[in-house]
C-alpha positions in Angstrom: -45.8 24.6 101.7 -46.5 28.4 101.2 -50.5 27.8 100.6 -50.4 25.3 103.1 -48.6 27.6 105.7 -50.7 30.3 104.7 -53.8 28.7 105.4 -52.6 27.7 109.1 -51.9 31.1 109.7 -55.4 31.9 108.8 -56.7 29.2 111.2 -54.6 30.2 114.1 -56.2 34.1 113.3 -59.8 33.1 113.1 -59.6 30.6 116.0 -57.6 33.3 117.9 -60.8 35.9 117.2 -63.3 33.3 118.1 -61.7 32.9 121.4 -61.5 36.8 121.9 -65.2 36.9 121.1 -66.7 34.4 123.3 -64.3 35.8 126.2 -65.8 39.2 125.7 -69.2 37.6 125.4 -68.7 35.8 128.6 -67.3 38.7 130.6 -70.4 40.7 129.4 -72.6 38.1 130.8 -71.0 37.6 134.0 -70.7 41.5 134.6 -74.6 41.5 133.8 -75.9 38.7 136.0 -73.4 39.3 138.8 -75.3 42.7 138.9 -78.6 41.3 139.5 -78.9 40.2 143.1 -81.1 42.8 144.4 -83.6 42.2 141.5 -83.7 38.3 142.5 -84.3 38.6 146.0 -85.9 41.9 145.9 -88.2 43.5 142.7 -87.3 45.5 139.7 -87.3 48.5 142.1 -85.1 51.7 141.7 -82.3 52.1 144.0 -81.0 54.6 146.5 -82.0 58.8 146.0 -80.7 60.1 142.9 -82.0 57.5 140.9 -85.5 58.3 141.8 -85.1 61.8 140.1 -83.6 60.5 137.2 -86.4 58.0 136.8 -88.6 60.9 137.3 -87.2 62.6 134.4 -86.9 60.0 132.1 -90.7 58.9 132.7 -91.4 62.9 131.9 -89.3 62.9 128.9 -90.8 60.1 127.2 -94.1 61.0 127.9 -94.4 64.5 126.5 -91.2 64.7 124.2 -87.2 65.9 124.4 -87.9 69.6 124.1 -90.8 69.4 126.3 -88.1 67.9 128.9 -85.6 71.0 128.3 -88.3 73.2 129.3 -89.7 71.4 132.1 -90.3 73.6 135.3 -90.5 71.4 138.5 -92.9 73.2 140.8 -92.9 70.3 143.2 -89.1 70.7 144.0 -87.2 73.3 146.4 -90.9 75.3 147.1 -91.5 78.0 146.5 -88.4 78.3 144.1 -89.2 75.5 141.8 -86.8 74.4 139.3 -86.2 74.5 135.7 -85.0 70.9 135.2 -83.7 71.1 131.3 -81.0 73.5 132.3 -79.6 71.8 135.6 -79.4 68.2 134.5 -77.2 66.6 132.3 -79.7 64.8 129.8 -77.4 62.2 128.9 -79.1 59.4 130.9 -82.4 60.0 130.5 -81.7 60.5 126.4 -80.0 57.1 126.2 -82.8 55.6 128.7 -85.5 57.2 126.1 -83.7 56.0 123.0 -83.7 52.2 123.7 -87.2 52.6 124.8 -88.0 54.3 121.4 -86.0 51.7 119.7 -87.6 48.7 121.4 -91.1 50.2 121.2 -90.6 50.3 117.0 -89.5 46.8 117.2 -92.8 45.8 118.3 -91.0 45.5 122.2 -93.2 47.3 124.6 -91.3 47.6 127.8 -91.9 49.7 130.7 -89.7 52.9 130.8 -89.1 51.7 134.8 -87.5 48.5 133.7 -85.9 50.1 131.1 -83.8 52.0 134.1 -83.4 49.3 136.2 -81.2 47.5 133.5 -79.5 50.0 131.9 -76.6 50.2 134.4 -75.8 46.0 133.9 -76.1 46.4 130.7 -73.6 49.2 129.9 -71.4 46.9 132.2 -70.7 44.9 129.4 -70.0 48.0 127.2 -67.5 49.3 129.6 -65.8 45.6 129.7 -65.3 46.0 126.2 -64.4 49.4 126.0 -61.7 48.2 128.5 -60.6 45.7 126.3 -59.7 47.7 123.3 -57.8 50.3 125.8 -56.0 47.8 127.4 -54.9 46.3 123.9 -53.6 49.4 122.4 -51.6 50.2 125.4 -50.3 46.9 125.7 -51.3 43.6 124.1 -54.9 41.7 123.4 -53.8 39.7 126.1 -53.8 41.8 129.0 -57.3 43.6 127.6 -58.7 39.8 128.1 -57.3 39.9 131.8 -58.7 43.9 132.1 -61.8 43.0 130.8 -62.6 40.0 133.5 -61.6 42.1 135.9 -63.5 45.4 135.3 -66.5 43.1 134.6 -66.8 41.9 138.4 -64.7 44.6 140.0 -66.9 45.7 143.3 -65.6 49.6 142.8 -67.2 49.2 139.8 -70.5 47.2 140.8 -71.3 49.3 143.3 -72.5 52.2 141.0 -73.4 49.8 138.7 -75.8 47.1 140.0 -79.3 46.7 138.5 -81.9 49.5 140.3 -78.9 52.1 140.5 -80.2 54.5 138.1 -77.4 57.2 138.1 -75.1 59.2 135.6 -72.1 56.7 136.7 -73.8 53.4 135.2 -73.1 55.0 131.5 -70.3 57.5 132.6 -67.8 54.8 132.7 -68.1 53.4 129.7 -68.0 56.7 128.2 -65.1 57.6 130.0 -63.4 54.2 128.8 -64.8 54.7 125.3 -63.0 58.2 125.0 -59.7 57.7 126.9 -59.5 54.4 124.0 -59.7 56.5 121.2 -57.7 59.3 122.7 -54.7 56.7 122.8 -55.8 55.8 119.2 -55.5 59.1 118.0 -52.1 59.7 119.9 -50.9 56.8 117.9 -52.1 57.2 114.8 -52.1 61.1 114.4 -55.6 60.8 112.6 -58.1 63.5 112.5 -60.6 60.6 112.7 -59.8 58.8 115.6 -59.6 62.4 117.3 -63.0 63.5 116.0 -64.6 60.5 116.9 -63.1 60.9 120.7 -64.5 64.6 120.5 -67.9 62.8 119.7 -67.6 60.5 122.5 -66.4 62.9 125.2 -69.7 65.0 123.7 -71.5 62.1 125.1 -69.7 62.3 128.1 -70.7 65.8 128.9 -74.1 65.2 128.3 -74.2 62.4 130.8 -71.8 62.8 133.9 -70.5 66.1 135.8 -67.8 64.3 136.2 -66.0 65.1 132.7 -64.1 67.9 134.3 -61.9 64.6 134.7 -61.5 64.2 131.2 -60.6 68.1 130.1 -58.0 68.0 132.5 -56.6 64.5 132.3 -56.1 64.6 128.6 -54.6 67.9 128.7 -52.2 66.3 131.5 -50.7 63.6 128.9 -49.9 66.2 126.4 -48.2 68.4 128.6 -46.4 65.4 130.3 -45.3 64.2 126.3 -44.1 68.1 126.2 -41.9 68.0 129.2 -40.3 64.5 128.4 -39.6 65.2 124.4 -42.3 63.2 123.3 -44.0 65.6 121.3 -44.6 64.8 117.7 -47.0 66.1 114.8 -49.6 63.0 115.7 -50.0 64.6 119.6 -50.3 67.9 117.6 -53.3 66.8 115.5 -55.0 64.7 118.2 -55.2 67.3 120.6 -55.8 70.2 118.5 -58.4 68.7 116.9 -60.0 67.0 120.0 -59.9 69.7 122.0 -61.6 72.7 119.6 -64.4 69.9 118.6 -65.0 68.9 121.9 -65.4 72.0 123.6 -67.7 73.2 120.6 -69.9 70.1 121.1 -69.8 70.1 125.4 -71.1 74.0 124.9 -74.3 72.6 123.2 -75.3 71.1 126.6 -77.6 73.4 128.5 -76.6 72.8 131.9 -72.7 73.2 130.6 -73.3 76.5 128.4 -69.8 78.2 128.1 -68.3 77.0 131.1 -65.4 75.6 129.0 -64.3 79.2 128.6 -65.4 80.8 131.7 -64.7 78.5 134.5 -61.1 77.9 136.2 -61.8 74.3 136.0 -61.2 74.7 132.1 -58.3 77.1 132.2 -56.0 73.9 132.3 -57.1 72.6 128.6 -57.0 75.9 127.2 -53.6 76.7 128.7 -52.1 73.5 127.2 -53.9 74.2 123.6 -52.0 77.7 123.5 -49.0 75.8 124.6 -49.2 72.7 121.7 -49.6 75.9 119.5 -46.3 77.6 120.8 -44.6 74.4 120.8 -45.6 73.2 117.2 -44.6 77.0 115.7 -41.4 76.5 118.0 -40.9 73.0 115.8 -41.5 74.4 112.8 -39.1 77.6 113.1 -36.3 75.2 114.7 -34.9 74.1 111.1 -35.0 77.2 109.8 -32.5 79.6 112.4 -29.7 78.8 114.2 -29.4 77.1 117.3 -28.2 80.2 119.3 -31.1 81.7 117.7 -33.6 79.2 118.4 -32.6 79.2 122.2 -33.6 82.8 122.3 -36.8 82.7 120.8 -38.0 79.6 122.8 -36.8 80.9 126.1 -38.0 84.6 125.4 -41.1 83.5 123.3 -42.2 80.5 126.2 -41.7 83.7 128.9 -43.8 86.1 127.5 -46.5 83.4 126.7 -46.3 82.1 130.0 -46.9 86.2 131.2 -49.6 87.0 129.0 -51.4 84.3 129.7 -51.2 83.9 133.6 -51.7 87.8 133.6 -54.7 87.2 131.6 -56.3 84.5 133.7 -55.4 86.5 136.6 -57.1 89.7 135.3 -60.6 87.9 133.9 -60.7 86.2 137.5 -60.6 89.7 138.8 -63.1 90.9 136.5 -65.5 88.6 136.8 -65.3 87.1 133.6 -64.0 83.8 134.5 -65.3 82.1 137.7 -62.0 81.0 140.2 -61.7 77.2 141.1 -65.1 76.2 143.0 -65.3 74.8 146.6 -65.6 71.0 145.3 -62.0 71.8 143.5 -60.2 72.4 146.4 -61.9 69.8 148.7 -60.5 67.2 145.9 -57.0 68.1 146.7 -57.4 68.9 150.6 -60.4 66.6 152.2 -60.9 69.1 155.2 -61.4 71.9 153.3 -65.1 71.3 152.7 -66.1 70.4 156.3 -64.5 74.0 157.5 -65.8 76.1 154.7 -68.7 74.2 152.8 -70.2 71.7 155.0 -73.1 70.9 152.8 -70.4 68.9 150.1 -68.6 67.7 153.3 -72.1 66.4 154.5 -72.4 64.0 151.0 -70.8 60.4 151.8 -69.5 60.2 148.8 -66.8 63.3 149.4 -65.8 61.8 152.8 -62.2 60.5 152.4 -61.9 57.0 151.6 -60.5 54.6 153.7 -57.4 52.3 153.2 -59.7 49.5 154.2 -62.0 50.5 151.3 -59.3 49.9 148.7 -59.0 46.1 149.4 -62.6 45.8 149.7 -63.3 47.1 146.5 -60.0 46.2 144.5 -58.7 43.1 146.4 -56.0 41.5 144.5 -55.8 44.4 141.9 -54.9 46.7 144.6 -51.7 44.9 145.5 -50.7 43.6 141.4 -51.3 46.8 139.8 -47.8 48.5 141.0 -46.3 45.1 138.6 -48.5 46.6 136.0 -47.4 50.6 136.4 -43.4 49.0 136.5 -43.8 47.3 133.5 -45.1 50.4 131.6 -42.6 52.9 133.1 -39.6 49.9 131.9 -41.6 50.2 128.7 -42.7 53.7 128.3 -44.2 55.1 125.0 -46.4 57.7 124.2 -50.0 55.8 125.3 -48.2 54.3 128.4 -47.6 57.4 130.0 -51.1 58.3 129.8 -52.2 55.6 132.1 -49.3 56.8 134.4 -50.6 60.4 134.5 -54.2 58.7 134.7 -53.8 57.0 137.9 -53.6 60.2 139.8 -57.3 60.5 139.1 -59.5 57.9 138.2 -58.6 54.6 140.4 -60.7 51.7 139.8 -60.5 51.5 135.7 -56.8 52.0 135.5 -56.0 49.4 138.5 -58.1 47.0 136.3 -55.8 47.9 133.3 -52.5 47.9 135.1 -53.4 45.1 137.0 -54.6 43.2 133.5 -51.1 44.2 132.5 -49.3 42.5 135.1 -50.9 39.5 135.4 -50.8 38.8 131.5 -47.1 39.4 131.6 -46.8 36.9 134.5 -48.6 33.9 132.7 -47.0 34.6 129.9 -43.3 34.4 131.4 -44.2 31.2 133.5 -46.4 29.2 131.0 -43.8 29.1 127.9 -42.7 26.2 126.8 -38.6 26.3 126.9 -38.0 22.5 125.1 -40.1 23.5 122.0 -38.1 26.3 121.2 -35.0 24.5 121.8 -35.9 21.9 119.2 -36.9 24.3 117.0 -33.4 26.6 117.4 -31.5 24.3 116.4 -30.7 21.9 113.2 -29.8 23.0 109.8 -32.5 25.1 109.5 -31.7 28.1 112.1 -28.5 28.3 110.1 -30.4 29.3 107.3 -32.6 31.5 109.0 -29.8 33.2 110.9 -28.8 34.7 107.6 -32.6 36.5 106.6 -32.6 37.7 110.0 -29.3 39.5 109.7 -30.5 40.6 106.0 -34.0 41.6 106.8 -34.4 41.9 111.1 -37.4 38.9 110.4 -37.8 35.3 111.3 -38.1 33.6 108.0 -40.7 30.5 109.6 -44.3 30.7 109.8 -43.9 29.9 113.5 -42.3 33.3 114.2 -44.4 35.1 112.4 -47.1 35.3 115.7 -44.0 36.3 117.6 -43.2 38.8 115.1 -46.7 40.2 115.5 -46.4 40.5 119.5 -42.9 42.1 119.2 -44.5 44.8 116.9 -47.2 45.5 118.9 -45.1 45.7 122.2 -42.3 47.9 120.7 -44.8 50.5 119.4 -43.8 50.0 115.7 -47.0 51.2 114.1 -48.8 47.8 112.8 -52.3 48.1 111.4 -55.3 46.3 112.6 -57.0 44.0 110.2 -60.5 42.9 111.2 -60.3 40.0 113.4 -57.5 42.0 115.4 -54.8 40.8 114.6 -51.6 42.3 112.8 -50.1 42.7 109.7 -46.4 42.5 109.9 -44.1 43.5 106.9 -43.9 41.2 103.9 -41.6 38.6 104.8 -39.1 37.1 101.8 -40.6 34.1 100.4 -39.0 30.8 101.5 -39.4 26.7 101.2 -39.0 24.5 104.0 -38.5 20.6 103.8 -41.3 18.6 103.4 -40.7 16.6 106.4 -40.3 19.3 108.7 -43.0 21.6 109.1 -43.1 23.9 111.6 -46.3 24.0 114.7 -48.2 26.8 114.1 -49.6 28.4 117.6 -53.2 29.0 117.4 -53.0 31.8 119.9 -50.6 34.5 118.7 -51.3 37.2 121.1 -50.3 34.4 123.9 -47.0 33.4 122.1 -44.9 31.3 124.2 -41.5 31.7 125.0 -42.2 35.4 123.4 -42.0 38.5 125.8 -43.2 41.9 125.0 -39.8 43.4 125.5 -38.2 41.2 123.1 -35.9 38.9 125.5 -34.7 36.1 124.1 -37.1 32.6 125.0 -33.4 30.7 126.0 -32.5 33.6 128.2 -33.3 32.9 132.3 -34.9 29.5 132.1 -37.3 28.8 134.5 -37.7 25.2 136.1 -41.1 23.1 135.5 -41.5 23.4 139.5 -41.2 26.9 139.3 -43.4 27.4 136.6 -46.3 25.0 138.2 -45.9 26.8 141.7 -46.0 30.5 140.3 -48.8 29.2 138.0 -50.8 27.9 140.4 -50.8 30.6 143.0 -51.6 32.8 140.6 -55.0 30.8 139.6 -55.7 30.7 143.1 -55.1 34.3 143.4 -57.7 34.9 140.6 -60.4 32.4 141.7 -60.3 34.6 145.3 -60.8 37.6 143.3 -63.8 36.3 142.2 -65.2 35.2 145.3 -64.2 38.1 147.1 -66.2 40.4 144.1 -69.2 38.0 144.3 -69.6 38.2 147.6 -69.2 41.9 148.0 -71.5 42.5 145.3 -74.0 40.1 146.8 -74.1 41.4 150.3 -72.4 44.9 150.4 -74.0 46.6 146.7 -77.3 44.9 146.0 -79.3 46.5 148.7 -81.8 49.0 147.9 -82.0 51.8 150.2 -86.0 52.0 149.8 -86.2 48.2 151.3 -83.9 46.7 154.6 -83.5 43.4 154.8 -82.7 41.6 158.2 -82.6 38.1 159.6 -84.1 36.0 162.2 -82.2 34.1 164.9 -82.9 30.6 162.9 -82.0 32.4 159.8 -84.5 33.9 158.0 -85.3 36.7 156.3 -87.0 39.9 157.3 -88.3 42.7 154.9 -88.5 46.1 155.9 -90.7 48.1 154.0 -91.0 51.1 155.9 -90.2 54.0 153.4 -92.4 52.8 151.1 -95.1 52.4 153.3 -94.6 56.1 154.3 -94.7 57.2 151.0 -97.6 55.5 149.8 -99.6 56.9 153.0 -98.4 60.9 151.6 -99.4 59.7 148.5 -102.9 58.6 149.6 -103.5 60.3 152.8 -102.3 63.9 152.2 -103.6 66.9 149.3 -102.1 66.9 146.1 -100.5 70.8 146.9 -99.3 69.3 150.1 -95.9 70.4 151.1 -93.4 68.5 153.0 -89.9 69.5 154.9 -87.8 67.1 155.4 -83.7 66.7 155.2 -82.6 67.1 151.4 -81.6 63.4 151.4 -85.3 62.2 151.2 -86.3 64.9 148.4 -86.4 62.9 145.5 -87.8 59.8 147.1 -90.8 61.9 148.6 -91.1 63.7 144.7 -91.0 60.0 143.3 -92.9 57.8 145.4 -94.8 60.2 146.9 -95.5 62.8 144.4 -95.8 65.4 147.2 -94.2 69.0 146.9 -90.7 69.2 148.7 -88.6 72.0 150.1 -85.1 70.6 149.1 -83.7 67.6 147.5 -80.6 65.7 146.7 -79.6 68.6 143.7 -78.3 70.6 146.9 -77.8 74.0 144.3 -79.5 76.7 147.2 -77.2 76.1 150.5 -79.2 79.0 151.6 -82.7 76.8 151.6 -81.2 74.0 153.0 -79.5 76.1 155.8 -83.0 77.5 156.2 -84.6 73.7 157.0 -81.5 72.9 158.8 -82.1 75.8 161.6 -85.9 74.9 161.8 -84.2 71.2 162.8 -82.2 72.6 165.1 -84.3 75.1 166.8 -86.7 75.0 169.3 -90.2 74.1 168.7 -91.7 77.7 168.8 -89.0 78.8 166.6 -89.2 76.0 164.2 -92.7 76.8 163.9 -92.7 80.3 163.0 -90.0 78.9 160.1 -92.5 76.3 159.0 -95.3 79.3 158.5 -93.6 81.1 156.5 -92.5 78.2 153.9 -96.0 77.0 154.1 -95.0 73.3 155.4 -98.1 71.4 155.7 -96.4 68.2 156.9 -92.3 67.1 158.8 -91.1 63.6 157.7 -88.2 62.8 159.6 -85.9 59.1 159.3 -85.5 57.2 163.3 -83.5 54.1 163.3 -83.6 53.9 167.1 -86.3 50.6 167.6 -84.6 48.8 164.7 -80.7 50.0 165.2 -80.7 51.9 161.7 -77.3 54.0 161.9 -78.5 56.4 159.0 -80.9 58.4 160.5 -81.7 62.0 161.2 -80.2 62.1 164.8 -76.7 60.7 163.5 -77.1 63.3 160.2 -77.7 65.9 162.9 -74.7 68.0 163.2 -74.8 68.3 159.6 -78.1 70.1 159.8 -76.6 72.4 162.8 -72.8 72.8 160.7 -75.1 73.9 157.6 -77.6 76.3 159.6 -74.7 77.4 161.4 -72.9 78.9 158.0 -76.0 80.8 157.4 -77.4 81.8 160.6 -74.4 81.8 163.4 -75.9 84.0 165.7 -79.0 81.8 166.4 -77.3 78.3 165.9 -74.1 77.1 167.3 -72.6 73.8 167.2 -71.2 74.0 170.6 -74.6 74.4 172.4 -75.7 70.7 171.4 -72.7 69.2 172.5 -72.1 67.5 176.2 -70.3 69.6 178.4 -67.5 67.1 178.0 -67.8 67.9 174.3 -69.4 65.1 173.0 -72.5 64.3 170.5 -75.3 62.6 172.9 -79.0 62.2 173.2 -78.8 60.5 176.6 -78.6 61.8 180.1 -75.9 64.1 179.6 -77.3 66.1 176.4 -77.3 69.7 176.8 -80.7 71.8 176.9 -80.6 73.0 173.7 -80.0 69.3 171.9 -83.0 68.0 174.0 -85.6 70.8 173.0 -84.9 71.0 169.4 -87.7 69.8 166.9 -85.2 67.1 165.8 -84.7 65.4 168.8 -88.6 65.6 169.9 -89.9 64.4 166.7 -87.3 61.7 166.7 -88.2 60.7 170.4 -92.0 61.6 170.6 -94.0 58.4 172.4 -90.4 56.3 172.7 -89.8 56.8 176.0 -92.6 54.7 176.7 -91.2 51.9 174.5 -89.4 49.2 175.0 -87.3 47.6 172.1 -85.9 44.2 174.0 -87.3 42.5 177.1 -84.1 43.2 179.1 -84.3 47.0 177.7 -85.1 50.0 179.7 -88.1 52.1 178.4 -86.7 54.5 176.1 -83.7 52.3 175.1 -81.9 53.7 171.5 -80.7 50.5 169.9 -78.6 52.8 167.3 -76.9 54.9 169.9 -77.0 52.0 172.4 -78.3 54.0 175.4 -81.4 55.6 177.1 -82.3 58.6 175.8 -82.2 61.9 178.3 -85.8 63.2 177.8 -88.5 60.6 177.4 -91.8 63.0 178.9 -92.2 65.0 175.4 -94.8 67.0 174.4 -95.8 68.6 171.1 -97.4 72.1 170.8 -97.4 73.4 167.1 -97.0 69.4 165.5 -99.0 66.6 166.0 -98.1 63.0 164.9 -100.3 61.7 161.5 -98.4 58.8 161.0 -95.5 56.5 162.3 -94.7 53.2 159.9 -94.2 49.8 161.5 -91.1 49.8 162.6 -91.1 53.2 163.4 -88.2 54.2 160.9 -90.0 57.1 158.8 -92.3 59.2 161.1 -94.6 62.0 159.5 -95.9 64.9 161.5 -98.5 67.5 160.8 -97.7 71.2 161.6 -101.0 72.8 163.0 -102.8 75.4 161.8 -103.0 78.7 163.7 -105.8 79.5 165.8 -108.2 82.7 164.6 -107.3 84.6 167.5 -105.8 84.1 170.6 -108.1 84.1 173.6 -108.3 86.9 175.9 -109.8 87.2 179.4 -112.4 89.8 180.4 -110.6 91.4 183.2 -107.6 92.2 180.7 -109.9 93.5 177.8 -110.3 96.9 179.4 -107.4 99.5 178.2 -105.4 100.6 180.8 -103.8 104.0 180.8 -99.7 103.6 180.1 -97.6 105.7 182.8 -100.9 106.2 185.0 -102.0 109.2 183.3 -105.7 109.8 184.1 -108.0 109.5 181.2 -111.0 111.5 180.3 -114.5 110.2 181.2 -117.2 110.2 178.6 -121.0 109.3 179.0 -122.5 107.3 175.5 -125.9 108.4 174.2 -127.0 104.8 176.1 -125.5 106.3 179.6 -122.9 103.9 179.6 -119.2 105.2 180.6 -116.5 104.6 179.1 -112.9 106.2 178.6 -110.9 108.1 175.9 -107.2 107.3 175.7 -105.1 111.0 174.6 -108.1 113.3 174.8 -107.8 115.8 172.0 -107.4 119.5 172.9 -108.9 122.4 171.0 -106.8 125.1 171.0 -108.8 128.2 170.0 -107.5 130.6 167.3 -108.1 134.2 166.1 -110.8 134.7 163.1 -108.8 136.1 159.8 -109.1 140.0 159.1 -110.8 140.1 155.6 -109.9 142.8 153.9 
C-alpha cells in the first residue's frame, strides 16, 4: 500500500509540474502574441522617440564593438557640444540585444539587429511573467502565482511599455525588477548568502538597464527598516541585506553612467543609512544576552541616538561641503506633482511626468484595480517577513504589485468557493478518523496520503520554511508509516497547490459551509470578471498601445484605413536633399528620430541633459523672426523642422507644445521671454483672432501657419480653419523674411524651412554714401592729385615745438 500511495503521490506532483509548465508557456505565448498588433498592421519598425536612439546606439555597438561604443562621441547630437554616449547611457539594453544577435549569428541564424530590437520587449514580457510567478509563489502560493502570471502577461499597464517596436529600457527593466524582488524575498526567507549574491547580480543587471533602479535601492532598505520597526529583524535579514548591499553597490559603480553616485548622491543615502542601522541593531542583539536589561536599554537608547545624530550631522556636512549631491528635482517632483512645473519646466514638459488621472488607473488595470485591496488585506491578515515587502512595494511601483495582489485575491476566492465539502465529510467520518486523531495529537500531522498535499499548502502558508524540490512541490517532515485497509483507498488530489477544502490560514474544511448555489454564482461572476479583463486588455493593447508614433492611422467614412506616413516622408527628404553636415533645429521631442532616420545633426534631443541649450532653442521659437534669425545664425542652423497638425487634427503638434517652449525659455531668459505675453487679454492661450501680437509674430506661429490662411480643410470650413484648435487662425497673411519653405509633407504634418544665408553686404544708396559731419562741424577741403575735391574729417593739427638744445 505504501508503494502504491507513493506512486500516486509522485504522479500527482508530476501532473502539477506539467500543468504549471503548460500554463507558464501559454502565458508567455499569449503575452508575446498580444504585443504584435503593431507589426501585423504596420510593419517591423521602431516606435516612439527614445527607442530610435537606443536602436542607433545598438547598431553602432554591433558594428564597432562594445569598447568603441563606450568611447563613442556622437557629433550628430547637441550641436555644437556633442555627446559622449558611453558615459551618458545605461548600456544594458544595447548589450542584451547585441548578445542575442551574437548568439544567433554563432548558431547561423542571421537576423538583422533591427528585428531583434523590435521583438525584444515582447520576448522579455514572457520572462517577466515567469519572474512574477516565482515571486508570488514565494509570497503566497503557486496558485496565486499562476493568476499573477496571467494578469501581468496581458495587463495594459505593462503592455504599454513592451509592445513590439517599443525598444525602450522598460522592456527589459520590468523583468529585472521582478527577478530582483524574487531573489530578495528568497534571500530573506532563507538567510542564504548565495541568494543574496544572486540578488546583487540581478540588481547589477537592473542598474545597467534602467535609471529606475533607484526604486529598488530605496525599496529594499525600506523593507528592512519596516522589519526592524515592527520587531521582525533576524539574522536572516541581516545576512541578506548586508550581502546584497555590499555586492550590489560595488557592481553598480562599474556602470560608467552611474560611477560614484551610490556614495555621492542623496537618493542613495537611505540605503547606506539603513546598512549602518542594520549593523547597529545586530550589535545590540549580540550584546543583549551579555548585559542586564537596564544596561541594555541605556546602551540601546544612547547608542542609537548618538548614531542617528552623527549620521544626520555627517550627511548635512557632506551636502554643505559639496561631497554629496542634494536631492534632485526629479525626487521632489515624485512627491509634489506641481514642483516641476514651477521650478523645472523641462521635467514637467515630459508626458510621462504628468500626474496620472483616475481614469488611467482603470484603463490600465481594469478589474485588478478593484480586486488588489482584497489581496492586500490577506497579506495584512497573514503577515510575515516577505509579505511586509509586498505591502511596502505598493507605494512605488504599481502594475506588477497590483497583479501579484490580485492573483492572491482570486486564488483564495476560488479556493474557498470551489472546494468540495461532501468529499471531506465522507473522509472525516468512519473508524479511520479515530485512528488518525491519535497520530495527529502525537505528531501534529495527518497520517493519510490525502492530507499530504493539504499539509504542504499549510506549511507554505504558515512559512515553516519547507524546502522546494525540482518540481516545485514541498517536502514535509517525515510522516510515520501507516497501513490502511485495502478496501479503502483515500483519493489523491492531483493538484496539491489547489487542494479543496484547505485554506492558507489553516481553517478547518467543516467551518462555514457554503451552499452549492452560492458557489456556482460566485464562481460564475468571478469567471465573467476574468473574461472581461481579457477582453479589455486585448482591446486596449490593440487600439491604444499598438500604434507607432511615426505612422498615423485614420479611417474613412466607409470604414477603410488611411495611413499617413508624413514623419518618415520628411526624414527621407532630409536624408536625400540636404548636405551631410546640415544642422536641423527642432524641438527636443524629435531629435532622436531626426538623427536615427534622417542621419542629420540636431541641436537638442530627448536626452534633455542641457537645459540652457534647450532654452535657447525655445527662445528662438518664441521670438520674432529677426531675433530668432540671430540665434539661428549663432547656432549655424541650416533647416528648421516643425510639426503642424491643423490640417488633419493631430493634437501632438508644436503649437500645443509651444507653451512649454516659452516656459523653458523664460526660465533662462526672463527679460526677453515672458509667458504672459503669449496669452490673450482674458488670460487664455489662443492662436485665433484674440491672440496677442507677440504670439502672432513669433517664429513658431509663422512657420506653422505659413500659407495655411489660403487653405480650406473642408467644404464647409472657412479658409485658415485649424482642425486641432477648432477655430480660424488670427493671422492669415504671413510673410517670411529670413527663412523660406523647403518642404511640406502630404498632410502638412511636418514642415521644413531653410534658413537663408545673409547677403554679402547691405546696399547703400549713392546719396547716402557721403560722410556727413557729426554735430555740424566744418570739414577741411582737400584737393587730390587729379584735381577732385574731397573732405577730411577731424583734420590733424600740427603743434610746433622748440628744438632741443645740444650741449
